[in-house]
C-alpha angles and dihedrals in degrees: 000000000000116000120221117212125195113212116234088223091060090053091048089049092053091048091051091050091051093047091046092053092048094048093044093049092048091049093049089049087052090056092060097036107032118195120259092238108030121203125240114289092010087134088069091059098221092176091066092054092044092048092050092047093050091045093052094043091048092050091052092052095042093050097041095048100032117144112275095024092111094238126114 
């Protein structure tokens, strides 16, 4: 019987994608409905950059270490 292993890096990649989507969505929502008392440097929209970075990094890990790719 052939064993199937799921790489921990694939799971981390999927988690990064999920967190990136959540942070990016919340930041885009904040553009249209800004908070009453914004925090310092909110005008630079760091959540959008962080969300995009996590999303891209997660996609790299999820694609590179996907099940059946032959990598561990």
